[in-house]
C-alpha positions as CSV (number, residue, x, y, z in Angstrom):
1,M,201.5,79.9,126.0
2,A,199.4,76.8,126.5
3,L,196.9,76.4,129.3
4,N,198.1,74.6,132.3
5,R,196.6,71.3,133.4
6,V,194.1,72.9,135.8
7,A,192.9,75.4,133.3
8,Q,192.6,72.8,130.6
9,D,190.3,70.7,132.8
10,A,188.2,73.7,133.8
11,A,187.8,74.7,130.1
12,R,186.8,71.2,129.2
13,R,184.2,71.0,131.9
14,L,182.8,74.4,131.0
15,R,182.7,73.6,127.3
16,D,180.8,70.4,128.0
17,G,178.4,72.4,130.2
18,M,177.9,75.1,127.7
19,A,176.6,72.6,125.2
20,R,174.3,71.0,127.7
21,G,172.4,73.9,129.2
22,V,172.2,77.5,130.2
23,L,174.7,79.1,132.5
24,S,173.1,79.8,135.9
25,F,173.8,83.0,137.8
26,P,172.1,82.5,141.2
27,L,170.8,85.2,143.5
28,T,172.3,85.5,147.0
29,S,169.8,85.1,149.9
30,F,169.5,87.8,152.5
31,T,167.2,88.2,155.5
32,D,164.8,91.1,155.9
33,D,167.4,93.0,157.9
34,G,170.0,92.5,155.2
35,S,172.1,89.7,156.7
36,L,173.4,86.8,154.7
37,D,171.0,83.9,155.0
38,L,173.2,80.9,154.2
39,D,170.6,78.2,154.9
40,A,168.1,79.8,152.6
41,Y,170.8,80.3,150.0
42,R,171.7,76.6,150.1
43,A,168.0,75.6,149.8
44,Y,167.5,78.0,146.9
45,L,170.7,76.9,145.1
46,A,169.8,73.2,145.5
47,G,166.5,73.9,143.7
48,Q,168.4,75.7,140.9
49,L,170.9,73.0,140.4
50,A,168.3,70.3,140.3
51,T,167.4,71.6,136.9
52,E,170.9,70.8,135.7
53,P,172.3,74.0,134.2
54,G,175.6,73.9,132.3
55,A,177.5,75.7,135.1
56,V,176.8,77.8,138.1
57,F,178.3,81.3,138.7
58,P,177.9,82.3,142.4
59,A,178.6,85.8,143.7
60,C,178.6,87.5,140.3
61,G,176.5,90.5,139.2
62,T,173.1,88.7,139.8
63,G,174.4,87.4,143.1
64,E,175.3,91.0,144.3
65,F,179.0,90.4,144.4
66,S,179.7,94.1,145.1
67,A,177.5,93.9,148.3
68,L,179.4,91.0,149.9
69,D,182.3,91.3,152.3
70,E,185.1,88.8,152.0
71,D,183.7,86.5,154.8
72,E,180.3,86.4,153.2
73,Y,181.9,85.8,149.8
74,R,183.7,82.8,151.2
75,Q,180.5,81.4,152.6
76,V,178.6,81.9,149.4
77,V,181.2,80.3,147.2
78,T,181.9,77.5,149.6
79,A,178.2,76.7,149.8
80,A,177.9,76.7,146.0
81,V,180.8,74.3,145.7
82,E,179.3,72.0,148.3
83,V,175.8,72.1,146.8
84,A,177.2,71.5,143.3
85,G,179.1,68.5,144.5
86,G,181.3,68.3,141.5
87,R,178.3,67.7,139.1
88,I,178.7,71.0,137.3
89,P,181.5,73.6,137.1
90,V,181.4,76.4,139.7
91,V,182.7,79.8,138.5
92,A,182.9,82.5,141.2
93,G,182.9,86.3,140.6
94,I,185.9,88.3,141.5
95,G,186.5,92.0,140.9
96,Y,187.5,95.6,142.0
97,G,191.1,96.5,141.6
98,W,193.6,93.7,140.8
99,A,194.9,93.5,144.4
100,Q,191.4,93.0,145.8
101,A,190.5,90.6,142.9
102,V,193.4,88.5,143.8
103,R,192.2,88.2,147.4
104,F,188.7,87.1,146.2
105,A,190.3,84.7,143.7
106,R,192.3,83.0,146.4
107,I,189.2,82.6,148.5
108,A,187.4,81.1,145.6
109,E,190.3,78.8,144.9
110,E,190.5,77.7,148.5
111,A,186.7,77.1,148.5
112,G,187.1,74.7,145.5
113,A,185.7,76.8,142.7
114,D,186.6,75.6,139.2
115,A,187.3,79.1,137.8
116,A,186.7,82.8,138.4
117,L,184.8,85.4,136.4
118,V,186.8,88.6,136.4
119,L,184.2,91.4,136.7
120,P,185.0,94.8,135.3
121,H,187.4,96.7,137.5
122,Y,186.2,99.5,139.7
123,L,185.3,103.0,138.5
124,V,188.2,104.2,136.2
125,K,188.5,103.9,132.5
126,A,191.8,102.5,131.3
127,P,193.8,102.0,128.1
128,Q,194.3,98.6,126.5
129,E,197.7,98.1,128.2
130,G,196.1,98.7,131.6
131,L,193.3,96.3,130.9
132,V,195.7,93.6,130.0
133,E,198.0,94.3,133.0
134,Q,194.9,94.1,135.3
135,V,194.3,90.6,134.2
136,R,197.9,89.7,134.1
137,R,198.4,90.7,137.7
138,I,195.3,88.7,138.8
139,A,196.6,85.7,136.9
140,A,200.0,86.1,138.6
141,G,198.5,86.2,142.0
142,T,196.3,83.1,141.9
143,G,196.3,79.7,140.2
144,I,192.5,79.6,139.5
145,P,191.4,79.6,135.9
146,L,190.0,82.9,134.7
147,V,187.2,84.0,132.4
148,V,187.5,87.8,131.7
149,Y,184.3,89.8,131.4
150,Q,184.0,92.8,129.1
151,R,181.2,95.3,129.6
152,D,180.7,98.9,130.5
153,H,184.2,100.5,130.6
154,V,186.1,97.3,129.8
155,A,186.3,96.4,126.1
156,F,189.3,94.4,124.8
157,S,190.9,94.9,121.4
158,A,191.7,91.8,119.3
159,E,195.4,92.3,120.1
160,S,194.7,92.6,123.8
161,L,192.7,89.4,123.7
162,R,195.5,87.6,121.9
163,R,197.9,88.7,124.7
164,L,195.4,87.6,127.4
165,A,195.0,84.2,125.7
166,E,198.7,83.6,126.1
167,L,198.4,83.5,129.9
168,P,198.3,79.9,131.1
169,T,195.1,80.4,133.2
170,V,192.9,82.5,131.0
171,I,190.3,80.2,129.5
172,G,187.5,82.4,128.2
173,L,185.8,85.8,127.6
174,K,182.3,86.8,128.5
175,D,180.9,89.7,126.4
176,G,178.3,92.1,127.7
177,H,178.6,94.8,125.0
178,S,176.6,93.1,122.3
179,D,178.7,94.7,119.6
180,L,178.7,91.9,117.1
181,D,181.2,93.5,114.8
182,R,183.8,93.8,117.6
183,L,182.9,90.3,118.9
184,Q,183.4,88.7,115.5
185,R,186.8,90.3,115.3
186,L,187.6,88.9,118.8
187,T,186.5,85.3,118.0
188,L,188.6,85.3,114.8
189,A,191.7,86.6,116.6
190,A,191.4,84.2,119.5
191,P,192.9,80.7,119.7
192,D,190.4,77.9,118.9
193,D,190.3,76.7,122.5
194,L,189.3,80.0,124.1
195,L,185.7,79.9,125.4
196,F,183.2,82.7,124.6
197,F,180.0,83.5,126.4
198,N,177.1,85.8,125.7
199,G,176.7,88.0,128.7
200,A,174.1,90.4,127.6
201,A,171.8,91.6,130.4
202,T,168.9,89.3,129.2
203,A,171.0,87.1,126.9
204,E,168.1,85.2,125.4
205,I,167.1,88.4,123.5
206,Q,170.3,88.3,121.5
207,A,171.1,84.5,121.6
208,R,170.4,83.9,118.0
209,A,172.5,86.9,116.9
210,Y,175.5,85.9,119.1
211,A,175.3,82.4,117.7
212,T,175.9,83.7,114.2
213,V,179.3,85.0,115.2
214,G,180.3,81.7,116.9
215,V,179.1,82.4,120.5
216,P,176.1,80.1,121.3
217,A,176.6,79.8,125.0
218,Y,174.9,82.3,127.3
219,S,174.1,83.3,130.8
220,S,170.5,83.3,131.9
221,A,169.1,85.7,134.5
222,V,165.7,84.1,134.0
223,H,167.1,80.8,135.2
224,A,167.5,82.5,138.6
225,F,163.7,82.6,139.1
226,A,162.1,80.5,136.3
227,P,164.4,77.7,135.1
228,E,161.4,76.1,133.4
229,I,161.2,79.1,131.0
230,A,165.0,79.3,130.6
231,D,165.4,75.6,129.8
232,A,162.4,75.6,127.4
233,F,164.0,78.5,125.5
234,F,167.4,76.8,125.4
235,A,165.8,73.6,124.1
236,A,163.8,75.4,121.4
237,L,166.8,77.5,120.3
238,N,169.1,74.5,120.0
239,S,166.5,72.4,118.2
240,G,165.7,75.1,115.7
241,N,162.2,75.5,116.9
242,D,161.9,79.1,115.7
243,S,158.1,79.4,116.4
244,T,158.6,78.6,120.1
245,V,161.7,80.9,120.3
246,D,159.7,83.8,118.7
247,R,156.7,83.2,121.0
248,L,158.8,83.3,124.1
249,L,160.7,86.3,123.0
250,R,157.6,88.3,122.0
251,D,155.3,87.4,124.9
252,F,157.8,87.1,127.8
253,Y,161.4,88.1,127.2
254,V,160.9,91.4,125.4
255,P,158.2,92.6,127.9
256,L,160.6,91.5,130.7
257,V,163.4,93.6,129.3
258,E,161.1,96.6,128.9
259,L,160.1,96.4,132.5
260,R,163.7,95.8,133.6
261,D,164.9,99.0,131.8
262,R,162.5,101.3,133.7
263,V,164.6,101.5,136.8
264,P,168.4,101.3,137.4
265,G,169.3,98.1,139.1
266,Y,166.2,96.2,138.0
267,A,168.6,93.8,136.2
268,V,169.1,92.3,139.7
269,S,166.2,93.5,141.9
270,L,163.5,92.6,139.4
271,I,165.0,89.1,139.1
272,K,165.0,88.7,142.9
273,A,161.4,90.0,143.1
274,A,160.4,87.3,140.6
275,A,162.1,84.6,142.6
276,R,160.2,85.8,145.8
277,L,156.9,85.7,143.8
278,R,157.6,82.0,143.3
279,G,158.4,81.4,147.0
280,R,162.1,81.1,146.6
281,P,164.0,82.0,149.8
282,V,166.1,84.8,148.4
283,G,165.0,87.9,150.5
284,P,165.5,91.5,149.5
285,V,168.3,93.2,147.6
286,R,171.0,95.1,149.4
287,A,171.6,98.9,149.0
288,P,172.2,100.6,146.7
289,L,169.7,98.4,144.9
290,T,166.0,98.8,145.7
291,D,163.2,96.4,145.4
292,P,160.4,97.0,142.9
293,G,157.4,99.1,143.9
294,P,153.8,97.7,143.9
295,Q,152.9,98.7,140.3
296,D,156.0,97.1,138.8
297,L,155.6,94.1,141.1
298,A,152.0,93.6,139.9
299,E,153.1,93.8,136.2
300,L,156.0,91.4,136.9
301,E,153.6,88.9,138.5
302,K,151.4,88.9,135.4
303,L,154.4,88.5,133.1
304,L,155.6,85.6,135.2
305,E,152.3,83.9,134.9
306,T,152.4,84.4,131.1
307,G,155.9,83.0,130.8
308,L,155.2,79.9,132.9
309,G,152.0,79.3,130.9
310,L,153.9,79.4,127.7
311,V,156.0,76.5,128.7
312,G,153.3,74.6,130.5
313,A,154.5,75.3,134.0
314,T,152.8,76.8,137.1
315,R,153.7,79.0,140.0
């Protein structure tokens, strides 16, 4: 089944953005007592979008989607749409079971988001038929275009992806498994107009490998705290400047991943700590995540200085 008009437009805007810059997954700002800090979030987001990423994905994994209630979610997505002002696509995270995902999708649609990223469903493993039905029910419950996200316990077969691509609002797939054999099979099975995104935890590490199987677009957690580094890497990668790519990988990205892998949840809390080191108004993480301790924070600060120095930027 062909995409409907709304989905076609969202896919076109995302495709254009993917070619232009990294995909930004902003942090959500909280006060020290854990309350949503909407004014701080708007200020932080305005700074992020001033660097002109290809698209912005509020209230996703980096934005602590699972820690937001529905009212907070509405405020976060609405603010992102307003700050973006139509300049770049806004793709909001949705998730849990399909019934809850539909509620979040409707909120995102009402807020004016261009599309929704379907995060892996809650807790249970499921067969392929169930994975397809989960997305089918979400698509039936809302008109917003959908990008499905496979990682952890969600992994689509080529046949499942073909079936999903027949839905009139499914426009893309984000991959977090980094299984390039499987991913190549998916890209070959999918229709030509289906979008693919590299969604590895620190996607720059595997950006070149993903590009070899036809998936050059990627999300950048580093953009959440150092868009100068993320943009410099993107420019070097796309211009074939291998020496700069290698230097950034060796001296910044690989050490960042090694630090990130020390503690569960650092994929978000370490990113938020780095943003605070740069004076960004993002606040702490919410439980069950925890902020880094003094030793890891000191190491992060040195690494941040190194990364910024590599691209000629300062704190």
